[in-house]
matplotlib code that plots the C-alpha trace (Angstrom):
import matplotlib.pyplot as plt

x = [7.0, 5.3, 2.4, 1.6, -1.8, -3.4, -5.8, -7.4, -8.0, -11.1, -11.6, -12.3, -11.1, -8.2, -8.9, -6.0, -3.5, -0.3, 2.6, 5.1, 5.3, 5.8, 2.5, 0.8, 2.5, 1.2, -2.3, -2.3, -1.0, -3.4, -6.4, -4.8, -5.5, -4.8, -3.9, -1.2, 0.6, 1.9, 4.1, 2.6, 4.1, 2.2, 1.0, 1.9, -0.1, 1.5, 1.3, 3.4, 5.7, 6.4, 7.1, 9.5, 11.3, 11.5, 9.6, 6.9, 7.3, 4.3, 4.1, 0.7, -1.5, -4.2, -1.7, -2.1, -5.9, -7.8, -9.3, -5.8, -4.3, -7.2, -6.6, -2.8, -0.8, 2.9, 4.5, 7.7, 6.2, 7.5, 4.8, 4.3, 1.9, 0.2, -1.7, -3.6, -1.5, 1.9, 4.1, 5.0]
y = [5.3, 2.9, 0.5, -2.5, -2.5, -5.7, -5.3, -8.6, -9.4, -7.6, -5.7, -2.0, -1.5, -2.9, -6.0, -5.6, -3.0, -4.2, -2.8, -5.4, -7.4, -10.6, -10.2, -9.5, -12.6, -14.9, -13.5, -13.8, -17.4, -18.4, -17.4, -18.4, -14.9, -13.5, -9.9, -7.3, -6.2, -2.6, -0.5, 3.0, 6.1, 7.3, 10.9, 11.5, 10.9, 8.6, 11.5, 13.8, 10.9, 10.1, 13.7, 14.1, 10.9, 11.7, 8.7, 10.8, 14.1, 16.2, 16.4, 17.8, 20.3, 17.6, 15.7, 18.5, 18.2, 16.5, 13.9, 12.7, 12.9, 11.0, 8.0, 8.2, 5.1, 4.4, 1.2, 2.4, 1.6, -1.6, -4.3, -8.0, -10.2, -13.2, -16.1, -18.4, -17.2, -17.7, -14.8, -14.8]
z = [11.4, 9.0, 8.9, 6.8, 5.0, 3.5, 0.6, -0.5, -4.1, -5.5, -2.3, -2.2, 1.4, 3.5, 5.6, 8.0, 9.3, 11.0, 12.9, 11.6, 8.3, 10.3, 12.1, 8.7, 7.1, 9.9, 9.6, 5.8, 5.9, 8.7, 6.5, 3.1, 1.7, -1.7, -2.2, -1.6, 1.6, 1.3, 3.6, 4.2, 5.9, 8.9, 9.1, 5.5, 2.3, -0.3, -2.9, -0.7, 0.3, -3.3, -4.2, -1.2, -2.1, -5.8, -7.0, -8.5, -10.4, -11.5, -15.3, -15.8, -14.0, -13.5, -11.3, -8.6, -8.4, -5.6, -8.0, -8.9, -5.3, -3.7, -6.0, -6.0, -5.2, -5.8, -7.0, -5.3, -1.9, -0.5, -1.2, -1.5, -3.4, -1.8, -3.3, -1.0, 1.9, 0.3, -0.6, -4.3]

ax = plt.figure().add_subplot(projection="3d")
ax.plot(x, y, z, "-o")
ax.set_aspect("equal")
plt.show()
């Protein structure tokens, strides 16, 4: 199971969470938003998901520490950029 999370430009927190990309696309277009829509696994952290999928490999001890894991994101997650509600 996956969800779609929208983070607006310059925001610190998500402004929308959606069960389907099509629903997110419509909401983003309706409000002419700028930001990134990213697919996230449910019930699994992105750090663990990336390790399991082989898209991230630990190279340094610091990459196993809470400070690293809590800020971790992965460019290998499916994601889309929007400008004024239009997918780029």
